N, C-alpha and C positions, 0 to 999 in steps of 0.2 A: 492474506493472515493481517488481521489488521496490530497495528506492534506498536503503543505506547510511548517506547523509545528509540524509533527511529526518528528522527523529523526528516525524512525526504522519505516517498516513496521510489522503494526500486523494485525490481523487474531480472528479473533474468535473461540478462543474452541469446543463447536457450531458448525461450520463448518468443524472441524476437527476430532469429534464422529462421521459423520454423510461419511467422508470419510475414511473409515477404509482404505483403498489401501496406503497411504500416510506416511513415512514411518517420527516419531517424536520424534525430540533429545532426550529427556527429562530436565531439567534446571529450577532452582527454581534463577528467580535474580526479581527484580521490579525498574520501570523506574518509574517516578515523570510525568503526569499530567499541565498541562499547567495551572490546576485551584489550585494545590498541592495537588492533592490525586496521591495517590500508586495504578499504574497496576503491574499486578503479574504477571509473563511470568513463565510460564510452559513448553516450550518447543522450539524449533526452525524445520521448517520444509523448503521444499523445494515444493511451491504446484502451475503446470501450469495454468494459467491465460491467459484469452485467448480475444484477440482483435483487434474487425475488419478481423475476421478468422485465425486470426496468434499467435503457441500456444510461451508465454513467458516467463519457470525456473523463477520461482519468490520465491528468497530467503524470509524467514517473521517468525517473535516472534507466538506463542501462546498464546492468551490470556484468559479467562471468564472471565475481567472485561470487553471487551471490544462487542456490538453491530454488528457489520460492516466491514468487513477487509478493513484496512486502506494505501495507497497505500504512503508510507513516502520519506522523502527528498532522502535515500538511493538508492531506487529502482527509481524516477527520475535523480539522477545523472549518476548510472546505463544502461539509458536506452536512458541516455540525451536528455530531457524533453522544447524541450523551448516553453513553454508559452506565447499566442500571445492573448495577455487580449483588443487589439484591435479593436481583429475580432472573441472571445470568439472561439475560438480556441489554445490546444495541439498536438503538431506533438512530435512524440513518435520516439527513434530508428533512428535519421537522416539518419541514413545511408542506410536504408531501411526503409522509414518514413511511421508512419499507423500517420493520420491524426485525428484528436477525433474535432466534431464543438457540440459545444451547443447547447440540447438537443436528445445530442446524450448520450442511456441509462449509459456510467462509468458517476456518479458525482464527483465534486471534487470541494472541501472549497482550501479558500486560507486564513489564517489568515493574517492579522497586520504585520507587526513588524517580518515576519520571515525571516531566511537567504538565499537570494537563492543564 
């Protein structure tokens, strides 16, 4: 899920537990969710993310407190995402564009008032 209200990319610890080949750098940190609750971070990892057949190395924080992977504002900045709300499309990596249109399996969430 693309989440403009999330500063960092998060991946559930359950996903990392299944993918045993990934090297996780342990840490003990906390983030604060929009509703004020703490989100525990137990490590950092680089995961292979596949988009339209292209593999994208993605830095993510590992958390037992999230249920799905959230591609945060850090990922969107790093990959030069352009969000076209009028046409319900997102372009990822303008240098080697990947266009995601409404109905694609990648879901996205926009939080009103989030900085772009």
